[in-house]
N, C-alpha and C positions, 0 to 999 in steps of 0.2 A: 256688777258688783265684784271687786276683786276678792279672791279667796285668801285664806290664811292657813298655812301649814306651820303649826306652832313648833318653834325650835328652841328648846331649853333643855336643861339637865344633859349637856354634852352634845345635843343635836345641833346641827349647823345647816341653814338653808344653802342650797347649791344650784346653780344654773345648769341647765342641760349640757351646755358646751364644756363646763368644768368636769363633768362625769368622765370626759374623754382622758383626762390626766390621772385618774385614780387607778393605781395598780391593783394587782390581785396576788394573794399568796401563791406559793408553788403548789401544783396539784399532786395528788397521790394516785396510786393505782385505782383506788375505788372512788375518789372524790375529786371533783373538778370545779373550782371556783368560776363563777361567771362574771366577767367584767361588766360593771354597771352600764357602760356605754353600749356594749353589745346587746344587753338585756333590753335597755330603753329603745334602741334603735330598731331591734327585731320586733319588739312589741308594736312599735309604730307602723312598721312594715305590714304586719299581720292585720292590724286594724284596718290599714288602708286597703288591703286586698279584699276585706269584707265590707268595704264602703263605709267604715266608721272613722270620721274625721275627729282629730284632737283639736279642741279650741283653746284649751289652757292646760298647762303642765306645772306641777310644783314638786320639788324634791328636797329631801333632807337627808343628811348622813350622820352616822354616829360611830363611835369606836374606830377612830382614825380612818374612817371612810369604808370600814368592812361591812357596815349595815346601811342599807338604803330603804327609805320610805318614799313612796310617790302617790300623788293623786292626779289622775288624768280626766279632765272633763270632756265629754264627747258631745259632738254636735248630732245627737240622736236621742230618741225617747223623750222629747221635749213637750211638756204640758204648760199651762199657765203657772204652775207652781214649781216645777223641777224638771230636771233633765238628767241623762245617764252620766255616771262617773265611775271610775275604776280606782280601786285601792290597791296598791302594790307594795309589798315589802320582801326583802331578801337579805341574806347574810353571806358574807365570805369568811366567816370565822366559825362556822358549823353551829351557830346558836339557834338558827331555825331554817326551814326550807323556803323555797321561793313560793310565794303566795299571791294570788290575784283575788280581789274581793269584789263581789257584785254590789253595786251602790248607786246612789243617786245624789245629786246636789239640790238643795232647796234654795230657790230664788231668793225669798224674802229675808232669810237670815244667813245664807251661805253655809248652812249646816251640811254635813254629810250624814246620810243614813244608809245602813247596810242590810242586806238580806239576812234573815236569821241563820241560814245555813252557810252563808257567806262565801265560802271558798269555791271559786270556779276552777282553780288550779292550786294544787298543794304538791310540789315535786322536790325531792332532794337533789342536791348537786352531785349526782353520780357521774362516773366516768362516761356512761352510755347515754347520757341525756342528750336528746335531739331537741334543741331549744325551740326552733320555729315550729316544729310539729307539735310540741307540748303546748306552746302558747296558742297555736291555732285551735287546738282541742279546748283550751281554757276559754278562749273568746266565744266559741260556739256555745259552750255551756252558759256563759254570761248571757248571750242573746236569748237563749231559751228560758232562763231563769228570771230575767228582768221583768217580763210581765207578771210573774208571781209577786215580785216585790211591789209593783204598782198596785195590785189587788190588795196587798197587805196595807198599803198607805191609804187607799180609799176606805178600807174597813176601819182604820183608826180615825179617820175623819168623821165617819158616820156614827161611831160609838162615843157615847158620852157618859161622864160619871158625876156623881154628887161630890161636894167639897170633902166629905168624909171619906169616900171611896179614893179620892185623889190622894188624900193624905196617907191612907193605907198603902197605896201603890208606891208613893215616895219611900215610905219606911221600908217596903219590901226590897226595893232596888238597892238601897244602901245597906240593909241588913244581910242581903245575899252577896254584898261586895261586888255587885255588877259595875258600879261607878265608885271611884274613891270617895270616901266620906268627906274629905276636905272640900268637895264641891257642894255639900249639902245645902249651905246657905245661898249659894248662887242658883241652885235649882228650886228650893223649897220656899224661899222668901215670899214670893206672891201668894202662896197658898197657906202660909203658916201666920203671917203677920197681919193679914187683912181680915176684917169682919167676915162672918159666913156669907158665902155667895149663894144666892138663891137659884141663879141660873146654872144649868149643867156645864161641865167642862169637857171639850173634846179631848179624847185621849191623844190625838195628834198634837194638840197643843202641849200636853205633858212631854210627850216624846221629843218635840222640838226644844223644850226647856232643858232636857237632858243633853241632847246632842250639841246645843249651843255652848253648854258648860264644858263639854269635852274639848273644845277648842283651847282650853286653858292648860291642857295636859301635853306632855311630850308626845311625839307621833306614835311611838310603840305602845304606850299605855292607853292613848286614844283609840288606836286600832283595835286592841284587845277589848276595850269597853264598848266600842260600837258593835263588835261582833255579839257580845253578851246582851247588849240592849236590843239588837235586832231579834235575838232568840226570845228574850223576855216578852217583848211586845208582839210576838208572832209574825214577824215580817218574813214569811216564807211562802 
């Protein structure tokens, strides 16, 4: 199933080859922008050296190419339901630092789910940044933390709630602004508009309802919401 990296509100999907043509601002004594092409290629090389193959890549840019979002699906950690994926975001306008997210891709709905603590790498664009070394450390953290994410998923699958408890959870997610309230009807409709369900509802089903709705958001907002969702559902 082909994945989707939603691109609206100024975001533009871009092929990997096009990243090569995006320039960077001039560096300063303490700050050094990282060309997107260098970042993506170096990340690919680091993954390859650790035996992790990329089977699909998606990228989007914002703010005249200064901000890059990416999702890399890996040929690793595969079960009947999901496989490993990496979330990536970086900016060359000092709006935020380079970040790599621990995640997985769900087969049936093509959703992304993230580890609650999420960040395997969070590094500012300083002049002394050794990119390959930092990425190597980040990917190692990714590999070590991925099993914890899998355990969290299994726990959500085994845990079930009544319809009343599900509605309370929906309320809390939106009340705490974990997910934008404009997605309320997309997520809540099956649990609000239907007659009371006698059968218990898996927490994993509710989590997937949220992550499916996040595909309607811009990459940056979806990234942040996925972080918060992972923390709320205890995916750590």
